[in-house]
N, C-alpha and C positions, 0 to 999 in steps of 0.2 A: 284870220292871219293878223299878227301884231304889226304895229307901225314900222318897226325896224325891218322886218322881212318885206313889207310892202315897199318901203323905200328902196331896198336892194333889188326887188323885182323890177321896179321902174327903171332903176339904174342899168340893169342888165339889158333892157330893151334898147337903151341908147349906146351901151358899150358891152358887147357880147364877150369881151375879154375878161370881165369880172368873174371871179370864182365865188359862187354863192354858197350859203349854208345849205345843207341837205334839206330837202322838203319831204313831207310825208309821202310814203310810198317808194322812196329811193332805197338803195342798198344800205343796210345798217352799218354802223361804225364798228370797226375792230381796232381798238386802240391799245398799244403796248408801250410800256416804259422801257427806255434804254438807259442802263446804269452807267453814266459817264465815268465814274471812278473805277470801273472794271475794264476800261477799254484796253489796257495793256494785255490782259488775258482774254478779253472778249471784244476784239476790234470791230469797228463798223465795216462790215463786208456784206455783199449780197447774200452770202451764205448764212450769216448770223442774223441779218435783218431782212426778212422776206417782205420787201415793199409791195410785192404783188398780192399778198394776203392781208397786209395791214392797210388800214385807211389813214392811220396817224401814228407817228412815234412821238412820245413825250420824253424829251431829254432831261434826265434827272442828274443832278439838280443845280440850279443857279440860286445864288443868295442875294440879299440886299446889303449894301454897304452902310455901316452906321459908325459914326465917329472914327472914320478911317480904318475900320476893321470889319471883317466878316467871319462868320463861323460862330457857333454857340459858345459863350464863355463858360458854360457849365463844365467843370473839370472832367466829368464822366464822358463827355463828348470829345474833349481834347483835340479840337481843331479851331484855331484862331489865326487868321492871316491878315496882313495889311491889304487895303483896297483903296482905290481912288474914286473921287466923286462925292457929290453932296449926299447927305443922308437920304436913303431910299433908292439910290442908284443900284442897278443890277450888278452883281459881281460874280465872276467865274471862280471856281475852285482852283483851276490851273489854266491860265490864259492860252497857252500854246496847245495843251491837250484838248481843252473844251472847244477851242476854235477849230482844230483839225477834225474833231468828231462831228461837229455841226456841219462843216463843209462836206464831209463824207456822207452824212445822212442826206443832205440836200442833193448831192450828186445822184443819189438813187432815184430822184424824181425824173431824171432824164428818160429812163425807161418806163417809169410808172408815174405819169403826170398827175394822177388822182391822189397819190400818196402825199401826206402832209407832215411837216416837221415843226414841232412846237417845243419851246423851252418851258420846263416846269420849274417854278420858283418856290423854294421853301423845303418842304418835307419835314420829317420828324426832327432832324437835328437843326434845321435852319429856319424854323418858324418863329424864333424868339424875338425878332424885331418887327414882325408884321403889325403887332398891336401899336407900337410906337409910330411906325410909318403911316398906318391908316388913320391915326389920330391927328396927324399933322398935314395941313394943306400943302406946305412946302415940300415935305417928304413925299406925299402922294404925287405931286407934280414931277418930282425927280424920277420916281418909279415909272410913271406913265411915259415921260419923255425918253428915258433910257430904254424902255421896252420897245418903243417905236424905232429908235436908233438901232437896237440889236436886231430886230426883225429885218430892217432894210439892209443892214450890213451883211447878213448871212443869207438873205432870201428866205426867211422863215415865214411860217403861216399863222403864228399867233403865240399866245402866252397862256400857260396853265398855272393856276395859283393853288399850291398845296399848303394851306394854312392849317396847321395841326396844333391847336384848334382855337377858333375865336372864343373868347371869354375864359378858356381853361387851357393854358399851354401844356403840351404833352411833356416837354422837357422843362423842369422847374428853372426859375430864374436864380441867378446868384443873389446873395444878400444885397439888398438895396436897389436892385434893378426891377424894372417893370416889363413884363412880357405878356400880360393879359389884363384887360379891364372890362367893366360891365358894358361899355359902349362899343365893344369890338364888332358886334354883328351889324349895328347901324353904320358904323364906320366902313365896314366891308361893302355895304350897299353904295355908299358915296364913292369909294374907290372904284368899284365896278362901273358905276355910271360914268365917271371921269375917263376911265380906261376905254369904255365903249365909244364915247364921243370922240376921243383921240384916234381910236382904231378906225372908226367910220370915216373920219376926215382923211386920215392917211390912206385908207383903202380907196377912197374916191380919187385921190391924186395918183395912186399907184395902179389903179384899175384892177383891184383884187379885193378879196375879203380876208380880213384878219380876224381870227377866232379868239374867243376868250372862254376858257373852261376852268373848272375848279375840281379839286379832289375834296370830297365831303364825307363826313362821318356817317356811319350806318346806324348809330344809336339815336335814341330819342333826345338826348342832351344836345346833340348838334342842332337839331331842328327847332327845339323849344327856345323861347326868349326868357330873359330874366323876369319880366313881368307877367309871364304866361302867354300862351298862344304860340303861333308859328308863322305869323304873317311876313316876317322878315325874309324867309327863304324864298317865298314866291316873288317878293319884290326884288331880291337879289337876282333871281333867275331871269328877270326881264333883260338884264344886261349881258347875259351869258349865252353862248351857243349851246352848251349843255353842262350837266353836272355829272362827274364821275363818282359814283357812290362806292366807298371802300367797304364793300360787303364781305369782309373777312376779318380774321383775328377776333371772332366772337368768343373763342376759348383760347387761352394761352397756357404754355407749359409751366408757368409758375403757380397755376391753380392746383389744388389738392387732388382733384379728380380729372380723369381724361374726358375730353369732349371735342366735338366737331368745330373746327374754326371757320368753316364757310358753308354751313348747312343752308340749303335752299329753302326748305319747308320746315314746319314745326315737328318736333318729336316730343310727345308728352312725357317721355322718360327723362328728357333733359330739363333740369330745373330752371334754366334761363329762358326756356320757351315762353313762359308767362310774361317775361319782360320784353319779348319781341326781338330776341337776339338771334335772328336768322335773316337770310337775304330777302325773301319775299316780304317779310314784315317791314324791313327798311324801305323798300320801294313803296309800299302802301302808305307809309308815313309821309313820304314826299308827295305822293298823289293827293292824299287827304289834306295836305297843307296848301294845295292849289298849284303845284308845279306841274306843267304839262308833261305827259308821258314821253313826248318826243324830245324833251330836254333832260331825260334821265338815261344814264349809261350804267349798267350793272358791272361792278368790279368782280373779277374772279382771280384766284391766286394760282400761280404756277409753282407753288411750294406748299409744304405742310409743316406740322410740328410733331415732335415726339416726346412721350413721357416714359420714364423708367420706373421699375419697381411696381408695376400695375398688377393688381390681383386679377385673376382670370374672370371671376364672377360666376354667377349661376349659368350663364350662357357660354362660358369658356372663351369669350372674345375680348375681354379687357375693356369693354365699352362702358363709359360712365362709372368707372371703378376708382377707388382710392389709389394714388400713386406716390412715388417718392420725389417728384420733381421732374425737371426737364432731362431728356435723354442726351447723350453725348456722341451719337453716331451720325449726326447730320453734317451739313456743309461746314468745313473747317472745324470739325469736332464740336459743333454746337447742337442746339435743339431744333434748328430750322432745316427742313428736308426739301430741297428743290426737286422737281420732278426728274430732271436730268441726273441728279445725284442718286436718287432712288434706283434709276435704271443702271447707272454705272456701278453701283455697289451690289447689284443683283438682288436688292430687296424686293423689287418688282420686275416682272418680265412683261413684254408687250407683244401681243399676238398680231397677226396680219390684219385682223378686223378692228384693231385699235383697242381691244379690251386688255385689261391688266390682270395679272395674277401674282400671288406672293412667291418669293424665293428666299433661300437661305433661312429656312425655318419660319418664315412669316406666312400667315394665312390672310388672304384678301377677303374682306367682307363688304356687304352693301347694306346700307341703312335705307330701307324703302320709304320710310317717313321723311327723313331729312334729305334723301336723294343724293347721298355722298358715299364714297368708299372709305374704308379704313383698314389698317393692318394690325395684326397682333402676333407676337412671337412668344408663346407660352414658356419656352425654356429660358429666354432672356428677360421675360416680363416687360417687353417694350411695346408700347401702343403708339400708332402713328395715324394722325389725321392728314389727309391730303386730297388733292384734286386729280382727276384723270379724264380721259376722253369721254367716258360714260357720263360723268357728272357735268362736264362741259356741255354735252348734248342736252341734258335736262335743263340747264340754265339758259341755253340758247332757245329752247322751246318756250321757256317762261318769258324771255325777252320779247319774242315775237308775239306771243299770246297777249302780252300786256301793251304792245305797241311802243316799246321803249326804243331809244335812239340806237342802242347797240351794247357792246361789251368792251370793257377795259380790263387789262391784266397787268399784274406785277409778277415778274418782269422778264425780259427776253432771255437773259442769260440762264434762267432756270429751265429753259426748254432747249437743251443743246441740240437735239435732232429734229426740231420742228414738229414733234409728235403732237404737242398740245396746240400749237398755232394752227397746224393743218386741221385738227379736229374742230377747233373753234371756228375757223374760217368756213369750213364745209357746213357746219351746223347752222351758221348764221346766214347762209344764202337764202334769199327770199323763196 
């Protein structure tokens, strides 16, 4: 047992009111993101957020204030708003809406005291100032202090950092700005250490445990360091409760060929298999880097992607075939297909045993190597990669076999009828 857990174990003997991190052998984590910007159409209710089946809700997203503004200045993101506080201070998208959402999430704990509510900072659009914040002692101090204030203000259980990504920002900087630097990963270690020290100190006073988690990339680039090796991720993990690995988006619809975006295992027919672009390979990279299994949470998607103009191929199923780009029949006319959207549109049907089948001209197939389902409509030449209860069961089995901490999914609004959460929760039971 590491020194942090030992310290907390001793503290619990003196103060049984402390809420400790999960230990080996306890029920696994089932962690789901709640999309705060969707709250008008998907409000925080007991029906939408089943706190009895979730162990933690990650509230997405909170930003950091920088030079009086928050939001990514990149024009394609198109969201910049004023904010108050020193550089590095946490900033809401909408003070009134975010505050109301957090209070509603915390209220669910009255009936489900084991349920935890954590704010997730950053995300794809709002990671652009992490590099600057982590590189500045003053900005790190502001980030840490404002995190503690926010947790105490709303009765939260911790902070999740979604830095996408250290050393290589996902959304490019505007000209003249800095949003990634070679020192990012080492600076991330320093930030996490300072955050851990402050959270432990605050937790001792508040007689509770404040968690620190991160969302991390599933590819080799995330784990590797500029000078070679991967020692940094093991060192970072020492300050974390666990790491949520984003093991999805391995294939995207701007690619020329169709492919599974969240394959669990390798399929030799998929050209990216050799590069380890599948979930099990991602987990093994972290384990080989020295991160403990009980500090790893496997990410699963409650959505899929569609391609159009896909040739049927020799097997007639459109799999790994050349296509004409992203389909347009997904959510809001895009190429992303939430599970609930597939059901509502009749593209899939759900049987009483939780299995799915194709509808409206789609045939449902199962890739026994990758352990994921997919859909193909030969008349419309549309191919869809997605997750369903059967693939969730496979991933839950892998999580338990590897002794991982649990499962994380993106995100709650994609599962309108709880079909996916019900399946995941049931499959994750010890």
